[in-house]
C-alpha positions in Angstrom: -22.4 -4.6 -21.4 -19.1 -2.7 -21.6 -16.0 -4.9 -21.0 -14.2 -3.7 -17.9 -10.5 -3.8 -17.5 -9.7 -6.3 -14.6 -6.4 -4.5 -13.9 -8.3 -1.5 -12.6 -11.7 -3.1 -11.7 -11.8 -5.7 -8.9 -13.5 -8.7 -10.5 -12.6 -12.3 -11.2 -14.9 -15.3 -12.0 -14.9 -16.3 -8.4 -15.2 -12.9 -6.6 -15.9 -9.3 -7.4 -16.5 -6.0 -5.6 -20.0 -5.5 -4.5 -20.2 -2.2 -6.4 -19.7 -4.1 -9.6 -22.8 -6.3 -9.2 -24.9 -6.1 -12.4 -21.8 -5.0 -14.4 -19.7 -8.2 -14.3 -20.3 -11.9 -13.7 -18.9 -13.5 -10.5 -19.9 -16.3 -8.1 -19.7 -14.0 -5.2 -19.8 -10.2 -4.6 -18.2 -8.8 -1.5 -17.7 -5.5 0.3 -14.0 -4.8 0.7 -12.1 -4.0 3.9 -9.7 -1.1 4.1 -6.1 -1.8 4.9 -2.9 0.2 4.7 0.6 -0.8 3.4 3.0 -1.0 6.4 6.1 -2.1 4.5 8.3 0.4 2.5 7.2 -1.1 -0.8 5.4 -4.3 -1.9 4.7 -5.9 -5.2 1.3 -6.1 -6.7 1.1 -9.3 -8.8 -1.2 -10.7 -11.4 -1.8 -13.9 -9.5 -1.0 -15.1 -5.9 2.6 -16.3 -6.5 6.0 -14.8 -6.0 6.9 -15.6 -9.6 3.7 -14.0 -11.1 3.8 -11.0 -13.3 4.5 -7.7 -11.4 1.8 -5.2 -12.4 2.8 -2.3 -10.1 4.1 -1.6 -6.5 2.4 -0.3 -3.5 4.2 2.0 -1.2 4.2 2.6 2.6 1.1 4.4 3.7 -1.0 3.5 0.6 -4.5 2.4 1.3 -5.9 -0.8 -0.2 -9.4 -2.2 -0.4 -9.0 -5.9 0.2 -11.7 -8.3 -1.2 -10.0 -11.6 -0.3 -7.3 -13.0 1.9 -6.0 -16.5 1.4 -4.6 -19.0 3.9 -1.3 -18.8 2.0 -0.8 -15.2 3.0 -2.0 -13.3 -0.1 -4.5 -10.5 -0.3 -6.5 -9.6 -3.4 -7.4 -5.9 -3.6 -7.4 -2.5 -5.2 -5.0 0.3 -4.5 -6.6 3.6 -3.7 -4.0 5.8 -5.3 -3.9 4.5 -8.9 -6.7 2.0 -8.9 -4.6 -1.1 -9.8 -6.0 -4.4 -8.7 -3.9 -7.4 -7.9 -2.4 -9.8 -5.3 -0.2 -8.4 -2.5 1.5 -10.0 0.5 -1.1 -9.9 3.3 1.6 -9.6 5.9 2.6 -6.2 4.3 -0.8 -4.8 5.1 -2.1 -3.5 8.4 -5.0 -1.8 9.9 -5.6 1.8 8.8 -3.4 4.1 10.8 -3.0 7.8 10.9 -3.8 9.4 7.6 -0.6 10.2 5.7 0.4 13.9 5.9 3.5 13.9 3.8 5.2 12.1 0.9 8.9 11.2 0.5 10.2 13.6 -2.0 13.8 12.3 -2.2 14.7 9.3 -4.4 15.1 7.3 -1.1 15.3 8.3 2.5 16.2 6.5 5.6 14.1 6.3 8.8 16.1 6.3 12.0 15.3 5.5 15.6 16.7 8.9 16.7 17.4 12.3 15.2 20.9 11.3 14.2 21.9 10.0 10.7 24.8 8.0 12.3 22.4 5.6 14.1 21.6 2.4 12.2 18.5 3.1 10.0 15.3 1.1 10.6 13.8 1.5 7.2 14.6 2.7 3.7 11.6 4.5 2.2 11.2 5.1 -1.6 10.1 8.2 -3.4 6.4 8.6 -3.1 5.9 6.7 0.1 3.3 8.3 2.4 4.0 9.0 6.1 2.0 10.6 8.9 4.3 13.2 10.5 3.4 13.9 14.2 6.1 16.5 14.9 9.0 18.2 13.1 12.0 20.4 14.0 14.4 22.1 11.6 16.2 18.9 10.7 14.1 15.9 11.4 10.4 14.9 11.2 9.0 12.1 13.3 6.3 9.7 11.9 3.4 8.2 13.8 5.4 4.9 13.9 8.4 6.7 15.5 10.7 6.8 12.5 12.8 10.0 12.3 13.9 11.2 8.9 15.4 14.3 7.4 12.7 16.9 7.1 14.1 18.1 3.7 13.2 14.7 2.2 9.4 15.4 2.8 6.8 17.2 0.8 
């Protein structure tokens, strides 16, 4: 049996992804549920603790297959984008929304409640975050969540 890397393969002694049955040992094999990151960015940690090692980050719009959610508010899952497996804040995950259509291409952009950069921003989105744009004019694009951001910051 080939040793699989647990950083990119969802298995632990207690639980593993159903598709790994026969390849790894675990007490329970489960189908995952699909969720989407709803915060600008969240940490993906090695274990379910805020002081645990940070393996990577998940960005707004990223899809995650969740294999376990704890009563303490942690979700154990695998990121669709880069395949990393780890523990994320369950509160930063939501139901699958509109499929992302664009990525943030600026180092950081702000999401406003109106097409005016002088209004207080509602969110700061990092480079690479994924958003679903529902309409766009020359200067601003509007996400499915209603955030308005400079169109030049999108790819």
